[in-house]
C-alpha positions in Angstrom: 167.1 124.5 -92.3 168.7 125.4 -95.6 170.7 122.7 -97.3 173.8 123.6 -99.3 174.3 122.1 -102.8 177.0 119.8 -101.4 174.7 118.4 -98.7 171.9 118.0 -101.3 174.3 116.2 -103.6 175.6 113.9 -100.8 172.1 113.0 -99.6 170.3 112.6 -103.0 173.0 111.4 -105.4 176.4 110.3 -104.0 175.3 108.3 -100.9 172.5 106.4 -102.7 174.9 105.6 -105.6 177.7 104.5 -103.3 175.2 102.4 -101.3 173.9 100.7 -104.4 177.4 99.9 -105.6 178.7 98.7 -102.2 175.7 96.4 -101.5 175.5 94.9 -105.0 174.9 91.1 -104.7 173.8 91.4 -101.0 170.3 90.9 -99.7 168.1 94.0 -100.4 167.4 96.4 -97.5 163.9 96.0 -95.9 164.0 92.2 -96.5 164.1 90.1 -93.5 166.4 87.1 -93.4 164.3 84.9 -91.0 160.6 84.4 -90.7 158.6 82.0 -88.5 154.9 81.2 -88.8 152.8 79.2 -86.3 149.2 78.2 -86.7 147.0 76.2 -84.3 143.4 75.3 -83.8 141.7 73.2 -81.1 138.1 71.9 -81.3 136.5 70.7 -78.1 135.3 67.2 -78.6 132.5 67.1 -76.0 134.1 64.8 -73.6 135.7 65.5 -70.2 134.5 67.7 -67.3 133.3 70.6 -69.5 132.6 68.4 -72.5 128.9 69.0 -73.0 129.2 72.7 -72.3 132.1 73.2 -74.9 131.0 70.7 -77.5 131.1 72.4 -80.9 133.3 75.3 -79.9 136.9 75.8 -81.2 139.7 78.3 -80.5 142.7 79.1 -82.6 145.6 81.4 -83.1 148.4 82.2 -85.4 151.7 84.0 -84.9 153.9 85.5 -87.6 157.4 86.6 -86.5 159.9 88.4 -88.7 163.6 89.1 -88.0 165.2 92.6 -87.9 166.1 94.1 -91.3 168.5 96.6 -92.7 167.2 100.1 -93.0 170.3 101.7 -94.5 174.0 102.0 -93.9 176.2 104.5 -92.1 178.4 106.6 -94.4 181.3 109.0 -94.1 183.1 111.2 -96.5 186.8 110.3 -97.1 189.5 112.9 -97.5 189.5 112.6 -101.3 185.8 113.5 -101.3 184.4 110.0 -102.0 181.8 108.3 -99.8 182.5 105.2 -97.8 179.6 102.9 -96.9 179.9 100.7 -93.7 178.0 97.7 -95.0 179.0 95.5 -92.1 177.0 97.6 -89.6 173.7 98.6 -91.0 171.0 100.6 -89.2 168.5 97.9 -88.3 164.7 98.0 -88.0 162.9 96.1 -85.2 161.8 92.5 -85.3 158.1 92.1 -85.9 155.4 89.9 -84.3 151.8 89.7 -85.4 149.1 87.6 -83.7 145.8 86.4 -85.0 143.0 84.8 -82.9 139.8 82.9 -83.7 136.7 81.6 -81.9 134.3 79.3 -83.6 131.1 77.3 -83.1 129.6 74.5 -85.3 126.7 72.2 -85.1 124.3 70.1 -87.2 120.9 71.5 -88.3 117.8 69.9 -89.8 118.4 66.3 -88.7 122.1 66.5 -89.6 121.4 67.5 -93.2 123.2 70.9 -92.8 126.4 71.6 -91.0 126.6 75.2 -89.8 129.8 76.9 -88.6 130.2 80.5 -87.4 133.7 81.9 -86.7 135.1 85.2 -85.4 138.6 86.0 -86.4 140.8 88.9 -85.3 143.8 89.5 -87.5 146.7 91.5 -86.0 145.1 91.4 -82.6 147.9 93.2 -80.7 149.2 95.5 -83.4 150.8 98.7 -82.3 150.0 102.2 -83.6 153.5 103.6 -84.0 154.8 104.0 -87.6 157.4 101.4 -88.8 160.7 102.7 -90.1 161.4 101.7 -93.7 164.6 103.7 -94.5 167.1 106.0 -92.8 169.3 108.9 -93.8 173.1 108.2 -94.0 173.5 109.5 -90.4 170.8 107.2 -89.0 167.7 109.5 -88.8 164.5 107.8 -90.0 163.6 109.0 -93.5 160.7 106.8 -94.5 157.9 105.1 -92.5 154.9 103.0 -93.1 151.7 102.5 -91.1 151.5 99.2 -89.1 149.1 96.6 -90.2 145.6 97.4 -89.0 143.5 95.2 -86.7 140.8 93.5 -88.7 137.7 91.6 -87.5 136.0 88.9 -89.6 132.7 87.1 -88.8 132.0 84.2 -91.2 129.1 81.7 -91.5 129.4 78.5 -93.4 126.8 76.0 -94.3 127.8 72.5 -95.5 125.4 70.2 -97.3 
């Protein structure tokens, strides 16, 4: 579709300028107000019904949650030609949850002179594949996206002396 000069001016100059002026002193768009992180790890001690079978093993996990965030603000043109920004009702991006998992095993080697530990970690274990909105046009259509964090696997070996 062909854009008129007036539409181009609104989208590329007037609306961004009006948005910057209207939101001066407020939290920046794309910044989340609330975040919550949770990390846990459990090492099997070797006691209990499955104690000897699970001795040396550990499991863990982490969760990172982030609140919704402002993508942009609705606008409308007033009768005098100026642009009005509705800063009280921003277009909002979705809340985000990322989960990490780990599985480890450790034991003594060479008459307890060396402690060996192997651990498998999965970062962003349940990540989605859909792009994440980062900005919108004044009428609410998504204008910018980013790729979601990728799933990553790490296998580490540690030797302690």
